[in-house]
C-alpha atoms as a printed R data frame, in Angstrom:
   type eleno elety resid chain resno       x       y       z
1  ATOM     1    CA   UNK     A     1 -17.751  13.905   3.867
2  ATOM     2    CA   UNK     A     2 -15.851  10.785   4.904
3  ATOM     3    CA   UNK     A     3 -13.978   8.794   2.315
4  ATOM     4    CA   UNK     A     4 -11.389   6.045   1.981
5  ATOM     5    CA   UNK     A     5  -8.815   5.698  -0.762
6  ATOM     6    CA   UNK     A     6  -6.992   2.411  -1.260
7  ATOM     7    CA   UNK     A     7  -4.655   0.990  -3.865
8  ATOM     8    CA   UNK     A     8  -5.283  -2.749  -4.064
9  ATOM     9    CA   UNK     A     9  -4.826  -5.590  -6.497
10 ATOM    10    CA   UNK     A    10  -8.087  -7.366  -7.213
11 ATOM    11    CA   UNK     A    11  -7.599 -11.125  -6.891
12 ATOM    12    CA   UNK     A    12 -11.211 -12.146  -6.430
13 ATOM    13    CA   UNK     A    13 -14.768 -11.061  -7.141
14 ATOM    14    CA   UNK     A    14 -15.158 -10.640  -3.371
15 ATOM    15    CA   UNK     A    15 -13.364  -7.687  -1.788
16 ATOM    16    CA   UNK     A    16 -12.659  -7.420   1.933
17 ATOM    17    CA   UNK     A    17 -12.305  -3.800   3.008
18 ATOM    18    CA   UNK     A    18 -12.560  -3.455   6.815
19 ATOM    19    CA   UNK     A    19 -12.751   0.349   6.549
20 ATOM    20    CA   UNK     A    20 -16.236  -0.001   5.030
21 ATOM    21    CA   UNK     A    21 -17.735  -0.752   8.470
22 ATOM    22    CA   UNK     A    22 -18.102   2.987   9.141
23 ATOM    23    CA   UNK     A    23 -20.425   3.197   6.130
24 ATOM    24    CA   UNK     A    24 -22.795   0.316   7.012
25 ATOM    25    CA   UNK     A    25 -26.404   1.365   6.463
26 ATOM    26    CA   UNK     A    26 -25.420   4.524   4.577
27 ATOM    27    CA   UNK     A    27 -25.798   5.343   0.901
28 ATOM    28    CA   UNK     A    28 -22.353   5.603  -0.737
29 ATOM    29    CA   UNK     A    29 -20.814   5.864  -4.177
30 ATOM    30    CA   UNK     A    30 -18.303   3.144  -5.036
31 ATOM    31    CA   UNK     A    31 -15.894   3.935  -7.865
32 ATOM    32    CA   UNK     A    32 -13.442   1.371  -9.234
33 ATOM    33    CA   UNK     A    33 -10.855   2.502 -11.774
34 ATOM    34    CA   UNK     A    34  -8.100   0.453 -13.335
35 ATOM    35    CA   UNK     A    35  -4.859   2.107 -12.420
36 ATOM    36    CA   UNK     A    36  -2.391   3.211 -15.053
37 ATOM    37    CA   UNK     A    37   0.827   1.209 -14.466
38 ATOM    38    CA   UNK     A    38   3.033   4.259 -14.918
39 ATOM    39    CA   UNK     A    39   0.957   6.141 -12.365
40 ATOM    40    CA   UNK     A    40   1.255   3.206  -9.960
41 ATOM    41    CA   UNK     A    41   5.029   3.133 -10.273
42 ATOM    42    CA   UNK     A    42   5.220   6.904  -9.755
43 ATOM    43    CA   UNK     A    43   3.036   6.535  -6.644
44 ATOM    44    CA   UNK     A    44   5.309   3.853  -5.206
45 ATOM    45    CA   UNK     A    45   8.452   5.830  -5.985
46 ATOM    46    CA   UNK     A    46   6.987   8.976  -4.420
47 ATOM    47    CA   UNK     A    47   6.429   7.109  -1.156
48 ATOM    48    CA   UNK     A    48   9.892   5.587  -1.388
49 ATOM    49    CA   UNK     A    49  11.509   9.002  -1.744
50 ATOM    50    CA   UNK     A    50   9.262  10.497   0.954
51 ATOM    51    CA   UNK     A    51  10.671   7.891   3.371
52 ATOM    52    CA   UNK     A    52  14.293   8.928   2.795
53 ATOM    53    CA   UNK     A    53  15.683  10.428   5.961
54 ATOM    54    CA   UNK     A    54  12.752   9.150   8.040
55 ATOM    55    CA   UNK     A    55  13.770   5.498   8.310
56 ATOM    56    CA   UNK     A    56  16.751   4.362  10.307
57 ATOM    57    CA   UNK     A    57  18.436   1.229   8.995
58 ATOM    58    CA   UNK     A    58  20.314  -1.061  11.343
59 ATOM    59    CA   UNK     A    59  23.388  -1.782   9.225
60 ATOM    60    CA   UNK     A    60  24.420  -4.622  11.566
61 ATOM    61    CA   UNK     A    61  21.042  -6.342  11.070
62 ATOM    62    CA   UNK     A    62  21.316  -5.938   7.282
63 ATOM    63    CA   UNK     A    63  24.804  -7.478   7.373
64 ATOM    64    CA   UNK     A    64  23.536 -10.425   9.464
65 ATOM    65    CA   UNK     A    65  20.635 -11.032   7.057
66 ATOM    66    CA   UNK     A    66  22.997 -11.008   4.092
67 ATOM    67    CA   UNK     A    67  25.301 -13.487   5.811
68 ATOM    68    CA   UNK     A    68  22.398 -15.806   6.598
69 ATOM    69    CA   UNK     A    69  21.006 -15.652   3.058
70 ATOM    70    CA   UNK     A    70  24.390 -16.589   1.572
71 ATOM    71    CA   UNK     A    71  24.830 -19.613   3.853
């Protein structure tokens, strides 16, 4: 069974979800649940900590951005 799982903020009564194209013409179940804020924060932090050690940061670029933002 194919499925998609997205965390989005609803800003309109019209949702644009390009991934739905694979389901055109098929019968599907659509479930919308309001997310618990604490759960959302935990989800974001989990992904933040998962990225540690996988992302290389260009310290020179960070320094240049800081210099530009101060000027």
